[in-house]
Structure formats: C-alpha cells, structure tokens
N, C-alpha and C positions, 0 to 999 in steps of 0.2 A: 445402540447399535447393535445391527446384529454382527453376529462372529460366525467364522467358519465353524462346521463340526467340526466336534475334535476324534482324529485317530492317532491311536500309538503310534508313534516312530515317525511322524508328519508333522511335527509339529513348524507352522511360520506363520510369521510374523503380518503378513496382509492376505486379502484373500478374495477371492476372483472376481466377488462383488464389489470389496473393495476396491479396487484396482480401477474404475471405473469413478472420474466423476465427472459433475456437468461445471464446466469453467465457461459462462455467459454465451450459454446458449447452445453447448454442441458435446457431445455424449466423448471425451478423450479416456485412452488406455494408458495410465501408468504405472503397469505393472513393473518398470523398470527404474526404478527407485535405487538405484546403486550411488545416484551424486548427493546422495543425504541418508546416508544409511542409518538405522536405528542403532542407537548407544550399544556397542559391545552385543550386537548382535548372532559373531559366531558360535557358534556352537560347541567350538573343538575346546583341547585345553587345560578341562577340567583338573580340580585335583582330588588326588585318591580321596575314597571315602572310608570308612571304618564301619564296614559291616558281616556281623558275625552267618553264618549258613543258619539252617535249621537245625538244630542240634538236639530238637526234643525242649528246649526251652526258648522264651520269650527274648528275640533282640531288639534293641530300640535303635532305628534308623534315623539320626538325628544330620542330615547329610549337609543339613546349610548353615551350619559354622561357619565358613567362606561365603563369601558373596558369590550368588553365583551368574556367568555373565547371563543376559537377557531379564533376569528379575529383575524388578523396578521402573522396566523400560514400559516403553507404550508401543503400542499398534497405529497404522498409519489411518489418519482421522478420526483420533481420540482427541482428548482433551487431558491435557497436565493435571497432576493436583498439582497446586501450588503451595499448599500445607505441606507437602511430604517432601515438595526440592524445596524448600526454605529450610526446613526441620536437618536436612540430608547439609546443605550446605552448611549450618552452624556446628553440625559434629564434626562436618572436615574441618572448619577453621579453629574450634577450639583442639580439636586433635593437634594440629600444623602448629599451633601456638603452645602446648603445652610440651612441644620434640624440638622447640627453638633453642628450650634450655639446655638439653639435656648436650650438645656438640656444636661444635663450629657449624657444620656442614648442616645440622636441621637447620640453625639460626640463617644459614644462605637461602635454605628450599623459603622459609617461611616471609625473608624480605624479596624473590624471586615472585611468591604466587601473590604478596601483594600488590609488587611493580606489575605485574604480567596484564592487568587489566589497562593500567594505561599503556601500556606499549601495544599491546589490540588495540587500543584507540586509533594513537598514531598509525599503523600500518593499514587501517583502514580508512584512515582522512587522506594517507599517499594513495592506495590502489583508485579510491572514492572519485580521488580529485585527476589523477590521473587520466581514467578512463572518460571522466566528463570532457576534461581537456581533448584526447582523442574522438571524442561524437561531436565535437562543437566543430573539431577543421574537418573532418568528413564531412560533416553535414553541409558545410557552408558549400565546401567545394563541389558536390555531388548535386546542392541546389542548384550555382551555376551550371553545371556543366548540360543542362537541359537547353539554355539558353546559347551558350559555346563555351568554346574554349581556347585555352592561352598557349600562342605559339612558341612563345617563350620557353614552357614547360607545363607540358598538360595539367601537373598535379597544380599549379597554382587558381586558386579563385578568380573571378573577374578583380577583386578590389584590391589583391597584391598583384595581380598580373600589371596592373596599371602604376603601381608605387613609383617604380624608374623612368616613366613615360616621361619625356619631355611638352604633352599638351597641358593646355592653359588649365585655369581652376574650372571654368565655366564647360569644358570639354573633357573632362577628368574620367567619365565613365567610355569615355568613345578611343579610348586611345588606339593605334594601332596593332597591340603585342596581341588585345583579344579582337578574336573574329566570332561574331554569329555562325550559325551553321548555315548559312544563306549565303556570306561569304565566303567562305571556306569551299561550300560545295558549284556554286553559279559563281561567284567572282564579285560581286555585289550585293547591297542587302536593302536596296528601295524596291518599290514595286508589287502588283497584286501574289505574284509565282514566290518572288524571296518570302511575301511574310506567310502566304499556304506551307512553305519549306519551312520556313520556322515553327510554324505552327504544328508541323505535323513532330519535326522531332523535339518539342515540346513534351507534347502525346506519347509518343514511343515512349523518352526515357524515362518518364511518370508511371507509364503499365509495366517498364520494365523493372522499374524497383520496386514497385509497389507489388507484382508477382515473386519474385526473389522474396521480399520480406513473407508474403504469407506461405508458400512451399517452406523452405528454413524453419517457421515458425511448426508448421504441420508435421512434418518430417522429421525433425530433429530436440523438438523443447516446447510441444503444445503450451506448457506450463507459459511462456514467455510472449503471451498474447496481454492486450489489455492496458490497465495504467499499472495494476496488479496493488494499489492501496489497499482497495477491498478487502486484500485479501491478505495483507500485510496485518492490516488490520485486526483480523480473524487471527494470526497464528500469533500476535502482541498478545490477545485476551486468551493463550493457553492451549489452542487448535491446532493438531501438527497434521501438516499435510506435506507429505515428502518429497523430495526434490523439487517445490517450491523455490527452492532459496541455491539449486544446487549447481554444478560448476556449468551444467550445460544450458541449463536456463539461465545465466549469466554470461557465455561466451555467447548462443543463440540472440538474447535480448541485447546486448551492445551492437551487435551486428546489425540487426534487422531495424534496428531503433534511427540507425544512421537510414538505411533504407526509406523506411514510413517517411520520416521527414522531408527526406530529399523528394520524396516521390511529389511532394506536393498537396497533401492528404489535410482535411484539416484536424488537424491534431498539434498537439507537442512535446516536447521530450522532455519535461520537467517531470510529470508523476511518474512515467517509467526508471526515470533517472533515482527517484527514491529505492523501485524495486529493485534496482544494480547494486546501489549500494548496501543495500539489505543483504543481496547475495553476495556480497566482498564480505561483510560481516558474518553471515554464517559459515564458508567457507573458511573464513582466519581465523574463527573458533577452534575450530579442530587442530590448531595446530597450541593449543592448551587445554590443558585435562580439566580443568574444572568447569571450562565455559563446555568441554569437549560433554563432560555426564553430567551436565546439571543446566533442565531445562529452562528452568524459571532462571538461570543465571543468562545464559543464551538468550532469552527474551530482553531482559535488560539493554546487551549489547546491540542488540538490533534495533531497540526504543534511539542509541546513542547514531545506529550504522543510517537511519530515517532524517535524523538532527542534517548528518552531513551532506544524505542526498538531496535534501531542500537547499542547503549553504550553495554545494555546486552550480544546481539548478537555477538559482536567482540571483548568487551572491551574494547572501545574505546570511551569516552563520548564526545570528541572532534570532532570527525570523526562523532558521531551521529549526533552533533549538523550540522554540513556543512552539511549531508546526508539530514536530514529533510527542509536545505534553498533552497540546488541544485537540488532536486531530488522530495519529493513531494509537499513541500506547496506552494502555488497560493499568500497566505497576508503575510508574516513576519516582522510585526513590530520591532523595536526594542526592546520593551517590552518583545516581546517572543521571541526574542535570550535570552537575561540573566534569562528567566524562563524554556526556554528548556534545558540550560546551567545547570542548578542548580536540572534538572529532572534529566539528564544524570547521572549528580555526582550519586546524591541519588542513580540510578538503579545500578550502577555502585560500588556502596560503598557497597549496600547491598548484591547482590550478593556476590562480595569478602568476606564477613562475611559468607557466603553459603558455598563458597569453594568447590562446586562440583567437581572437578576435583583432590581437593585435592593434587596439587602442589605451592596452596598462586597464582595461575592465574586465569584470568577469562575464555580464551580459552585454548581451547585442543594444539594449535598449536603454540603457543606460543616463540618465538625464540629467541637469539642473538646471532648478528654474531660480530667476534673482527677484523679479519682481513678489511686493506680498500681494494678499490675496485679501479681499473687503468683506464686511460681514455681510453685507446684501447678497453677496453671493451663494452664502449657504442656502439660499435658495432653488437655482439652479444645482447647487450639489444632494440638495435633499432630491431632488426631481431626477437627479439620476441614480440614487439610492434605491427609487422606488422601480424605476426601468432595470437595475437591477435585479431588484427582489421578485419579478414578474417576470423577468425573461430565463432567471436561475427554476422558477416552477414549472414554466413551462417546458423551458429544457429538459429537466428530470423527467416530468409526467410520459412528455413524447420517447425520449429515449428508452425509459422503462416500460415504457407499452412496446415498442420495434425489439426492444432486445427480447421482451417475453414471448414476441410473435416467431422469433427467429429461433426460442424453446421451443415451440409447443407445433411450429411446421417442419415442413420440409426445408426451408429456407436454410435454415441450422445443417445442414446434409453437404452443402455447397459453400464450405467459406471463399475458397479460393473464387469463382462465380462473383461470389459477393465482393469481396475486395476489388476484383477485375474491373465489374460492372458499376462501382460507388467511383473507384480511381479516374475511369475515360470520364465520368459525369462532371468529373471535380476537375479534370484535366481542360476538356474543353468550352466549361465555365467561365474556367479561371484566366486561361490566356489572351483572351480581348479584353480584359480589366487589370490594369496595371497595377493597380492593388490586389488584387487576388492574386495574380499572375507571381509577384514576390512571395519569399519566403514569410510568412504571419510575424515572426522575427522582427525581420524587416520594418514589414508595415505596420510595427505597435512599436515600434524607433522610430518612425518618419511622421506619427499618431503623435509622439507623444513631446517632439521636439517643437523649439521655441524657435519662430525663424528669424533668422540675423540676416545680415546686407548681401551675405555673399553665398544664402543658399538659391538652388535653382528647383527646388522644386517646386511642381505645380500648387502644393500647399501655400506656399509661401510666393505666390508673383500676385503680389498687393501693389496698388498707384503711390510710388514711392511720390515721397515729398521732402526731400531730403533735408530744406528751409527748416524745417520745424523739429529735428533731431536733437535728442537731447543729451547729450553722452553715448554710451553708448547703446542705450535701451531706445528700439523703436517706439515710432507712435504707433497707437492705433489708425491704421491707415486703409481704405477704401479698398472692396475687395477686384483684385481683380479678374480678365476672361478666366485663367485658367486656377481661379480659386473656386472658381463659380462651375467647371467643368469636372476639380476632385469632388467636388462637392456631391454630385450625382452620382461619379462613378466612385465614390465612398459607400453614398445609399444605396448602392445596387451591390456592392460589396457586403454590406450589410444582412441583404435579405438574404443574399448568396447563403453565407457565413452561419446566419442561424437555423437558417433549414437542415445545410449538407452537414451540418455538425452532430443532427440529434442520428443519422443512420452509419457517420462513420466511429463513434466511439463506442467502444464494443465490439470490432470488430475482433475477427482474427491475426489481426498483425499489432505491435508493442503502437498504446495511441494514449496521450494523456489530453486531459483535457484542459489545465493549467490557460495554457496560450490561446486557443480557440477562446474560450470566454474572454479571456482578457481583452483581445482582437476584438470583439464582439461589444464590448463596453467602450473601448478606446475609439473606436469609429462612433457610437452614439456620443459621444464626449465629445470628439472633434467638432460634428455637426454643430453639439449644441453653444460651443467655443466659439462658432466661428459665427453662431447667428448674434450671440450674446455683444459679440465686440463688435459686429456692423450696427447692430443698435446701438450702442454704446456711441459710435462715432459718428451716424447718424441722428441719433437722438440724443447728443450727449447734454438738453438742456432740460430733457423731462429732470420730476421730482426725484426717480431711484436713481439717476445720474449727477444730477448737479453737487451733491456736497462732497462728489469725494473723484469725479470723469471728468476735467476740463477738454477742451477741442486741444488737440496737439499730443494728449498724456496718452502714456500706456498701462491702460485699463486693466485691458485683458488678457490673458495666457490664455489662448484657444486649449497648448498644448496641457494646459493645468489638469483642465475639463478631460481632455482624453485619460489622463491616468487616474480622475478619479471615477472616473465611469469604468474603465478595466476593474478598478479596486471591488467595485458595485457590485458587476456582471459575475465576478470572481466569486464574490462574497455569497452571491443567492446562490450559486451552484453550490459551494462546498460547504457554506454556512461559516464559514472561520469569522473569526472577529479581529483578537488579539494578536494572533500570529501576524493576520495578513495586513493587516496596518503597519506593523516592522516591516515585515517585508516589501511592501510598497516604499517606503519610509529610507529603509536600505539599497533602494534600488537609485531613488531621485537627492538623495546625500545630502538633505534637506529636512529642519526640525519644523521648519514657516508651516508647513502643508498637511502637520498630523490633526489640524480639529476638521480640515474639510473631510481628512479620509476615513474619520472616525464617524463622523455626521452618515457618510453616504456606506460605508459601510452595514454599521447598525441598524438604517434605515433598509439597508437591502435585507439584512437579515430579519427586522421583525415582519417587511412584507412578504419572503418566502413564508416564513414561519407561519402567518395565516391564511396560508393556501393551502402546505403541504409541509410538515416537519421535520420529515427527513433531509437531508442532502443527498448529493450523489452517491457516494459512496455507501453512504447505509444503507440509502435502497437498493444499491448493488449487491449488498450481501444478504438483504432481505429479499431479492431476486431469486441470488443461489441457494438459499437455505442453508447459509450457514450458523453456526448456534454462536452467535456475538450476542454479547447481553450485554445491552448500552447503555453504560452507567449513568447516562445524562439525563434520562428521563425519570421521571418518579412513578411508583408504583402505588395508585391511589382507591384500589379494590378491598372490597372488605372480606375478602375471604379465606378459607384456614388453611392449614397445612395438610388436613384429612380429606379437604376438597381435590386436591391434587394428586398428593400419594398414590401411588400404587402398589398391593391390586386395588380393583374399586371395588364396588358390590357388585355381586355375581360375575365377578374373575377367578381364576382357580387361585387358589392362596400364595401367598410368598414363597418364592425358593430359597431355601435356606440350607447351612449345613452344619453340623450337629459339631460337640467340639472334641468329641471321644468316642464315636458310637458310628460312624460310617467307615464302612469300607473303599479300598481301591477302585474298583469294578462300583459303589453307586456315587461316588464324585464323575466318576468319567462318564457314565450313565446322565447323569445331571447336566456336564457340561455339554453331552452332542444333543440331550432333548430339547435344550435351553438354546436363547441369543443374547444372555446379557452378558454385561464386562466385567460386572462382579458377583461377588456372594454374602450375603450376612454370615456370621458365623452363629451359633445359638449354643446355652448350655445343651439342652435337650427341644425337640419338637413340642414335648406335654407343655415345658414352663415358657418357652419361648424370649428366656431372658438371653438378651446379647451381651455377648461376648468380644467380638469385634467384626470384621472387615474384611476379604481376601479379592484379590483382583483375578481376575480369569486367564489371563496371560502367564500372572506368577503361577496361576495352581498347575497349567498345562506343562510349563517349561519343568517347574522342580519334578513332577508324575511322569513328565518324557525321560529326564532323568534318574530320576530312580529303577527304574526298569531297566536304564539302560550301563548304569555305571557299579549298581548292588545287587551284590546277593543275595537272596530270602526274599525277596519282593514278588507279591502273588496277589492275586487277584480279590482272596480275601483277606491281603492285612490291613491293618487301623488304620486311619489314619487319625492322627490327632493335634490338638492344638493346644494341647496346655505344658506347662511346665515337667510334670510327671507323666507319667506313662499308666492307662486306666491297668486298671486288674482286669487279667484273662488268665485260662485256663497253660498249664505248661505246656501245651501240644500246640498252642495259636501260634501263627505265624508270625514272620518279622512285622514289626510295627515302622509307620513313617511320620517323625515328630515333623510338621511342615510349622512350628510356631514363630519362626522365624520371617516369615513371608506375611503371616499376618497382620496387620493392623489395629493396635488393641485403643486405639482412641479415634473412632471415626466421628466423623460430628452428627449428633443426633436433634432432634428438637421436638417437643413435646404434640400430639395431634391439635391439639389447640392452639399451639401459635399461628400467627394471624402472617398472612403469606407477604406483606408488608417487609415484614421483619426476616422473611424466608429469603426474597430476593436479595433482600441488602447482602446479608450473608454469603449468597451464591458472588455476588458482583463484587464484595472488600476482602473475602478470603480465598477467590478465586476455585470454588469448589466443585468436583466433577457429581457426586450424587451427597446424601444427605439422609440418614435412617430415621423413624418417625416411631416413637415409641409412646402409649400410655401404661401409667403407672408403672415404669420398668420393664414395660414388656413389648417386643418388637410387634407393630401392626403394619409398615411397609416404607418405601424406601420412596425419592425424590430427585430424579437427576436433572440438571443442567437442562435436557431435552425437554423433559415435564416443565420446567418454569420456561422454555421460552414457546412451547407450546399450548400453553397455558393464556400468556400474556398476549399470543395471536389471536387467540378464541376470544379472547373480552377487549379486541382491536377490530372483532369484527372478522380476521381475515384467517385465512386457510391455514390449520394449526399439521397439518399434511405437509405444507411447503419448509417444514425444518427438516432436512433429509441427514443431516447428520448426527453421531451422537456425541 
C-alpha cells in the first residue's frame, strides 16, 4: 500500500491519500479518525534515553530498550500481523502468571485479567440488548406515525394506544384514541379527499425520515451507511478501518437506523444491528488494557459482539453464535465460542426484559405451528428452495451491477438525491397496497401467521364450516373473496419488493438485507401454501392427497410455506446454511420443521452456487476492493511462489536494508523514495542472506525519536540491527541500535513452494507478507495484496480492483 513520503519531524499515522476510502460507491473523507484512535498513538511522554555526545569515541544508542509508544501499532487501511499479536499476548500472559506468585496484589491482578473477558461480554450484551430495544420501540412508533397519531399520548404506537380501549376484538385496530391524519385534520376518515390526505402525509413522513437519515450519515458518520457486515468481515480478517467501529458511527447508526426503517424503504434493521453491536464491543474494549493494546484479542471480542447482534436482531442466541462462526468470523477459537454464547445470552435476556413488542417475544414475527408436515410436502418446499436460489443469484448480480454503476458514474456524487428519489417511488407505490404499506416485519408476521377462528386478516377470510371443526384446529376450507383479494395484492407486493430492494441496498443510509429477503420468500411461500391448501381442499381424492389428507382435515399450513420460503430466499442471498436453519427454528420454537428448513436452505444454496459462487457480502467485499482472503474457497492452480513474488523479471531489484552498514540518511532516503509497508533486513547487498524484517512505521517512529531525544545522532550515524556494534573508527558519530524493532522470525518460503501452500499459509496464519528465498538467499516478497491479485487474475477478474494493502 502506498505510504506517505517521510519528512523528519513530521510523522503522522495516516496519509492524505489514505484518508479517502471508497465505501459502497462514494469517496468519503475519514481524516477524523479520533473515534477509534491508533493504539498508543501519542508521541509525548517518552522515557529518557542514555545518549552520550560525540566525544571522539563511538557511542552506542540503544534507546528502544523500553517500548516506544507507536512502535508495533498499525496504520489505517493496513492488515494486522496475527502471528505477532498472538505472540505478544502469550508473552503478556506469561508475565502476569509468573508475577502472580510474588504477591497478593499480583495474584488479584492475574484473576481480574482472567475475568475481564467475561465482564466485557456482559457489558456488550447489556449495551447491545438495550440499544436493540430502543431501536425496536422507536421504529415501531415512527412507522405508525406515518398513518396517524395517538390522542392519549403521542408517544404510543397504534397497538399500544388501543390496549386500554373498550372496542370489540374485531374492531381492535379502530379504537377512538387512535386517529388517522385525515380524521385529525378533516374530522372524518372516509372519502376521496381523506384518502388523498392520508396518502400525502404517508409520503411526506417517509421522505422526511429518509432525508434526515441520509443527511446525518453524510454529515457526521459516513461509515454508518449500508449493512456493515462486509466491512466487519474484512475487519475480523485483520484489516484496520479506523473509525468504522467508533463512537460517532455507533450514535449516528443507531439514530439513522430507526429513521431508515421507519421511512418504509425496503430494508431491515437486522444486518445493521450486527454493526451496532460490534461498535459497542470495540468501544468497550478501550476499558480493558489487554483488548485495547492487542488487535487480535480485540477481534475475538468483535466476533462475540457480532453473535450478540444477531441474537437481538432475531431473538436467536444460538443462531447468533453460529452466524458469527459461519458467516463473519475469520479466527474463532473455542474460548471465543463460549464467550460469544454468553454475550448472545445476556443480549437476548436484556431485550426480553425490555419487551419492546409487548408480547413477551424478542421479535415481531415469532410464530408457533401445531400441525405436522407430510413427506410429500417436501416437493413444494424444494420448489421454494429453487425459487430462493434463483432470486438470490438474480438479486446479487443486479444489485452489484447497480452499485458498480453508482461507483463509476455521477450517480454516486448525489447520495441525498438518490435516497430522495428511491424513497418517493417506494412510498408512492407502497401506500395503495396494504401489504406494502405496513412495515416489512409486520408483513412477515402476517404471512407466517396460522389462521385461527378470531383472525380478522384478509388472508384468513375463508368460507367457514364450523360443523367440521375438530378440536382447536380449523380444517382446510374454501378460500373466500378476502383471500383472493389478498393473493393478487401479495403478488403485486412481491414484484415491487423484488425490484425496489435492488436499488435500496447500498444507498447511503443504514440498510439490512435480512428482512427484505425474508419478505420476498415469505410472500412466495404464502402464495404457494394457499395454492396447495385449495388444491388439497378441492381435490382431496387425488392420489397425492388421498393417503394423508381426507376431507375436513387440517392438512396444509400456508404459514409454514411462508417460513420455508423466507429461509430459502435469505439463504439464496447470503449463502448461510446451518446458522440460517437454527435462526428460523428459534423463531418458530418448534423442532418439527427443521427438515423442511434444511431442505429449502440446501436447495437454495446449491441453485445459487450453480449460478454464482459469491454471497451478497462477499460480492460487496470484492466490489469495494477490500483485502479479504476467503477461507472457504480452495486454490487449485499449479503456480509457484516465484510466479507471484515481487520483484518480477525486468523490475528494479528488491529494496533491502543491511544489518550494520547503512546510515540514518540512507534509510531515510529509502523511506522517502519507496512506498512499501516494510523492508527485509539482510547481512549485506552482496550476500543477500536474510536477517529479519522491519516495518516502515516502526522505522519512522524510531528514527524520528532518535532525532528528537538523543544527542549525537547525525545523518551519517550508522543504524545497525545486530547485538553488537560494528567496528568503526574512533571518530565516527554515535550509532543507532534498532534491533528491538526487527522481526527476527519473518515467515519464509522457497521460490519452488506451490502457491496452493502459500495461500493456505496466508489464510491460516493471517500473514501480512511472506519472504521468498533460494538456497538461503533472499529473492523477493509476497504480500497479501499480491496473493489477492494473483487469485483475481486466475479468475479472469481485474487485479487492480484490490484497492488496499
């Protein structure tokens, strides 16, 4: 990655070039990285160093015996060194363990250090659960505000407003305390003018909410847009994006998520809740030294926070842990599994205590089915899986094409106008259809619902024949006019959701994809379920029904088809399998339907994978050029390390630093003239025998502080990386010893190592770079970016799309 040119006395951790990051289509300026500062970035407060003057004898300057603030940390848009971070944590743990035997205070410190991880999980769960409850309550109220207001208290949503009303059960949504805008302004709610006024108020509120959301994102926290899951996957793989999980992002994402969901756009809050939970985890990490100062340990916490985010999004703690393991985490040790489980448990318990929906459930669309399914129903379930896979592949290709167009044309320069236009189209199309006018979560709840005797929904307007009712279960009945009306309204809603979601996901507002995908699948599933129900009612004597569905029996549950369809479409878009089935099982509370869900999820994944291998999050990672090395895909090409390493043939020779013969001026000129993140250290230019590897950032900080803090350092001072100083004339200036910043065990491979092994090494060890040798002599270097470019070339993709180092 390109670094800034080095000027003495002016070291900064980020560069003017690197303050710009391309996120979902627009160039955004993030020079304000103070909400997630680099670790120990402050340059003040150095300990005094022993440096003699030039007394005619050579004086050795080894001023790095004490750790220097800034050394060993990382610049923005760089990859962490997992091996070094884990080694540091082991050294820290060994030191604490050895000291614990010396005194009682040291023992207490050791115990508190061991307990701090669990305390941090507790705090993350509490904060994530509280914020999720706040978002749920606020979004529910503001969604209803588009249609009317509660006279008993404007802060009540429609359902809470009518709780104390004396209206009958059938008229529970028409209580006198709740008034639509036409009733409030005109005094009546009937007639064309009242309809037009309600229509106008609905569109106005939707535009107001969405404009407020995009302006807050654009003005205060540009990282708060989108779902956040592609970036979190990249961060968990070791990439650093300063500010992405900072306090401003958390505050603005929480506020704008409520606004975006309430505006009626085709998006959900579930994906952004994972981002919100990870922001909580990152901010709370600063309370504990071992997580604040170690990037690898911090990523373990973020994996657990992602699990807590899914836990409160779906009320599925176990599904959240599996989601973190299957979908977002890069490094997931057993200890992180336990802590993720604890964080998800605490988050779900906190949300349950808040009870945001007033139904003692964690989600709006919790449902329970009581009728078993029949083996022959696997056929329509698999058909739903095929539909989910086709929809997922179609959506990914269409959305990526639109997002690429947004990035490469002038459209990306007008995010506010784009949000305004999409919101206006969505609101104008949504209001006439009651299934698109309601919030998407309410729509899914309606579609999942198993019709009972007291249900007043159009979907439950069947021709009743109570003489054939057996127990509490209603038999399959002939569809009434309300069901047929609902069917064509749902068909129109399906078409609208399919296309409008393509343009909504990726805009500059918080936007999740779980709920819109589930809505598309639930609509398709309900349509198929009702069709199967009517087929079984009118043709119960057919061979496929005769064995298990007699006349007057309750055979088909349309709500189950909706649930299976929702799982299939979500699986087609995200390519989740195990975690998806568990999340849906936790939503329904029944083990009975795991097999239909598994069949639909696997079919969906197979069909979608046959058309395109990438899920939506991986596709957005590639679109944005993030340096993410996918661990799930196999590298099957027969190339060697020498084919990928730099320098290539006809390139200038590899830039190296010698261990004891270069001056401060020589090293400074190398830093100024090159743009590399680090340099191999060799015995001499002639021998090219490898000694170690030194990071550019550590070199700059060390030389900078030698100039400021020590006497006798001049441009001709020798820098050496050996234990003992090289022999020099007595009149030579003071020498600078920098052995402590040298990595003496850089990972090396020979030039004949197959790239299949090299790629595995990069994936499993999380390397930043790997040095290539031949007969013990340094030949070249392979960076993570080189590996990604090589994979892109072999896949006939543009290797220059990998933007960051």
